[in-house]
Legacy VTK file of the C-alpha trace (Angstrom):
# vtk DataFile Version 3.0
C-alpha trace
ASCII
DATASET POLYDATA
POINTS 250 float
-8.620 -8.082 -18.123
-8.458 -6.436 -21.513
-7.596 -8.447 -24.602
-3.841 -8.668 -25.235
-3.134 -6.789 -21.990
-0.469 -9.268 -20.884
1.345 -8.964 -24.189
1.450 -5.176 -23.958
2.374 -5.286 -20.269
5.260 -7.714 -20.796
6.601 -5.559 -23.630
6.661 -2.530 -21.341
7.383 -4.189 -17.992
10.974 -2.982 -17.738
9.956 0.629 -18.405
7.301 0.453 -15.682
9.590 -0.912 -12.969
10.279 1.187 -9.888
13.391 3.317 -10.297
13.884 3.471 -6.519
15.240 0.695 -4.285
12.246 0.539 -1.946
13.891 -1.950 0.397
16.400 0.767 1.241
13.638 2.451 3.231
13.688 -0.544 5.609
17.419 -1.231 5.820
18.828 2.276 6.234
18.255 4.934 8.863
18.249 7.861 6.468
17.480 8.526 2.829
19.510 11.347 1.311
20.077 12.725 4.806
16.403 12.441 5.829
15.688 10.209 8.831
13.468 7.138 8.458
12.398 4.422 10.880
10.495 1.131 10.606
7.254 0.059 12.240
6.219 -3.596 12.465
2.418 -3.621 12.228
1.649 -7.331 12.524
1.306 -10.536 10.541
-1.346 -10.557 7.822
-3.106 -13.762 6.806
-3.279 -14.128 3.000
-5.665 -16.912 1.986
-5.876 -16.452 -1.797
-3.303 -15.860 -4.516
-4.639 -12.388 -5.357
-4.368 -9.196 -3.335
-5.809 -5.696 -3.588
-4.408 -2.298 -2.670
-6.843 0.604 -2.559
-8.487 3.267 -0.428
-10.377 1.088 2.090
-13.067 3.651 2.831
-13.850 4.715 -0.725
-13.173 1.937 -3.241
-12.925 -1.365 -1.354
-16.090 -2.672 -3.011
-14.973 -1.999 -6.597
-11.166 -2.248 -6.486
-9.695 -4.879 -8.799
-7.084 -7.425 -7.652
-3.640 -7.345 -9.197
-2.812 -9.870 -11.903
0.443 -10.842 -10.199
-0.062 -13.875 -7.975
1.146 -14.412 -4.404
1.486 -17.498 -2.204
-0.983 -18.116 0.585
0.414 -17.690 4.072
0.887 -15.343 6.998
3.304 -12.513 6.320
4.693 -9.592 8.346
3.749 -6.064 7.359
6.100 -3.132 7.918
5.854 0.619 7.402
8.809 2.899 6.738
8.165 6.167 8.555
9.624 9.399 7.200
10.472 11.638 10.166
9.719 14.817 8.291
10.786 17.958 10.148
8.192 20.122 8.403
5.118 17.873 8.183
5.720 15.428 11.025
5.959 11.639 10.897
4.646 10.320 7.575
4.282 6.793 6.211
6.581 6.615 3.198
6.566 2.965 2.124
4.494 -0.058 3.172
5.916 -3.564 2.767
4.269 -6.977 2.945
7.259 -9.285 3.293
6.968 -12.698 1.634
10.618 -13.714 2.155
13.795 -12.238 3.633
15.498 -12.294 0.233
16.816 -9.012 -1.142
14.738 -7.496 -3.962
16.535 -7.102 -7.271
13.716 -5.437 -9.198
10.208 -4.130 -8.572
7.470 -4.773 -11.137
4.554 -2.363 -11.190
1.398 -3.939 -9.753
-1.326 -3.928 -12.410
-4.958 -5.022 -12.517
-5.304 -5.586 -16.268
-7.458 -2.494 -16.777
-4.691 0.070 -17.234
-4.730 2.002 -20.513
-1.893 3.095 -22.794
0.850 1.001 -21.224
2.866 1.270 -24.406
2.805 5.085 -24.469
3.359 5.917 -20.796
6.459 7.995 -20.081
9.541 6.806 -18.190
8.705 8.970 -15.162
4.977 8.134 -15.132
3.201 5.338 -13.283
-0.150 3.743 -12.652
-1.446 3.606 -9.110
-4.535 3.491 -6.945
-6.389 6.664 -5.909
-6.764 7.688 -2.276
-9.509 10.106 -1.253
-9.875 9.335 2.464
-6.218 9.541 3.475
-5.874 5.787 4.030
-4.700 2.707 2.145
-5.147 -1.030 2.575
-3.670 -4.362 1.552
-6.237 -7.139 1.559
-6.770 -10.433 -0.229
-9.942 -11.335 -2.118
-11.385 -13.589 0.595
-10.874 -10.967 3.289
-12.311 -8.215 1.101
-15.459 -10.244 0.430
-15.833 -11.168 4.104
-15.485 -7.522 5.152
-18.156 -6.498 2.657
-20.479 -9.202 4.012
-20.033 -7.824 7.525
-20.627 -4.311 6.221
-23.784 -5.362 4.344
-25.161 -7.032 7.466
-24.541 -3.886 9.493
-26.499 -1.889 6.948
-29.366 -4.376 6.864
-29.564 -4.506 10.648
-29.368 -0.727 10.909
-30.753 2.177 8.937
-28.524 1.642 5.897
-26.204 4.543 6.684
-23.224 2.543 7.947
-19.705 3.102 6.644
-16.522 1.080 7.112
-14.652 3.784 8.969
-17.251 4.650 11.593
-18.716 1.193 12.068
-15.710 -1.132 11.741
-12.405 0.730 11.938
-12.639 3.845 14.076
-12.520 1.892 17.338
-9.675 -0.323 16.066
-7.662 2.734 15.031
-8.164 4.409 18.388
-7.155 1.198 20.185
-4.071 0.960 17.991
-3.017 4.458 19.026
-3.626 3.747 22.707
-1.562 0.555 22.529
1.228 1.832 20.250
1.201 5.659 20.030
4.635 5.876 18.392
4.361 7.314 14.865
0.581 7.601 15.115
-1.732 10.555 15.462
-4.324 10.694 18.230
-7.098 8.840 16.384
-4.797 6.135 15.017
-2.936 5.729 11.731
-2.943 1.947 11.320
-5.014 -1.030 12.434
-5.797 -4.630 11.529
-9.364 -5.904 11.307
-9.397 -9.627 12.064
-12.385 -11.712 10.987
-12.417 -14.331 13.731
-14.826 -16.806 12.131
-12.891 -17.040 8.856
-9.401 -16.137 10.136
-9.037 -13.278 7.649
-7.228 -9.959 7.970
-7.574 -6.480 6.533
-4.930 -3.895 7.393
-5.404 -0.144 6.961
-2.803 2.622 7.247
-2.358 6.331 6.637
-1.251 7.278 3.132
1.861 9.441 3.087
0.814 13.077 2.855
-2.853 12.128 2.381
-4.938 11.922 -0.768
-3.315 11.206 -4.093
-2.398 8.486 -6.580
0.049 5.856 -5.334
1.913 3.031 -7.100
2.355 -0.494 -5.780
5.079 -2.951 -6.758
5.796 -6.673 -6.550
9.466 -7.275 -5.677
11.485 -10.220 -6.973
14.845 -11.605 -5.841
17.840 -12.752 -7.889
16.112 -16.062 -8.587
13.031 -14.247 -9.976
10.991 -15.360 -6.946
8.479 -13.043 -5.303
9.905 -11.629 -2.068
7.717 -8.614 -1.250
4.866 -6.277 -2.069
5.430 -2.528 -1.635
3.283 0.592 -1.719
5.215 3.804 -2.322
3.537 6.775 -0.690
6.543 9.102 -0.569
9.642 9.252 -2.749
12.044 11.182 -0.546
14.717 11.490 -3.225
12.253 12.922 -5.747
10.772 15.305 -3.166
14.193 16.690 -2.260
15.125 17.098 -5.914
11.865 18.939 -6.567
12.492 21.277 -3.624
16.007 22.015 -4.888
14.658 22.858 -8.341
12.097 25.214 -6.826
14.771 26.976 -4.832
16.952 27.328 -7.930
14.053 28.770 -9.929
13.316 31.311 -7.206
16.853 32.681 -7.282
LINES 1 251
250 0 1 2 3 4 5 6 7 8 9 10 11 12 13 14 15 16 17 18 19 20 21 22 23 24 25 26 27 28 29 30 31 32 33 34 35 36 37 38 39 40 41 42 43 44 45 46 47 48 49 50 51 52 53 54 55 56 57 58 59 60 61 62 63 64 65 66 67 68 69 70 71 72 73 74 75 76 77 78 79 80 81 82 83 84 85 86 87 88 89 90 91 92 93 94 95 96 97 98 99 100 101 102 103 104 105 106 107 108 109 110 111 112 113 114 115 116 117 118 119 120 121 122 123 124 125 126 127 128 129 130 131 132 133 134 135 136 137 138 139 140 141 142 143 144 145 146 147 148 149 150 151 152 153 154 155 156 157 158 159 160 161 162 163 164 165 166 167 168 169 170 171 172 173 174 175 176 177 178 179 180 181 182 183 184 185 186 187 188 189 190 191 192 193 194 195 196 197 198 199 200 201 202 203 204 205 206 207 208 209 210 211 212 213 214 215 216 217 218 219 220 221 222 223 224 225 226 227 228 229 230 231 232 233 234 235 236 237 238 239 240 241 242 243 244 245 246 247 248 249
């Protein structure tokens, strides 16, 4: 973490908070007239107080954990699915639910390596890059265990292994076969479970695909952590943008 990062972050925390009520994506059936539905993916075992969100097949080895701390435990993971008439079913928001309490505010998840926090605009955000069309939520222990498995596969093989082909492709296909609803043929979500260490790594499709996506820690009225959210699609902003385009074309 950079020197004085926390000071700068705390001074700008309110500006960086999510302007959208992300929990709405899980409690309502439509957002601004657009239909959404909720998928329960499974319970995820969190064994450290730090978690990571990143592209699992591109940056899992170098992604930094967030500075915000979580409590160890097993927590349900949900995905809000946007039933988009033009592009098909898309994963809009992912939620790791720590408690059932209602979020009051959403603090931007930060790693301590973000630049220019004090000059960022009101409508700007920091996020994690996706280049393989997938995201993950994983704790530090699980990330390290996955990398150990991956390293062993490379050492035992010809060194050309990759996480998707050698660890996740079969799990994703099995996920589709077991629960095809809101998944494409080769699978859009799966959980890798490390039996020996009882660790989990969940992967899921990222909205419309590649891009930069923000994550937020949600807190209830008592300032207690109640959830962790990844925002892949902002339906309200998308609709507003489409309306502006239509107006400009007139």
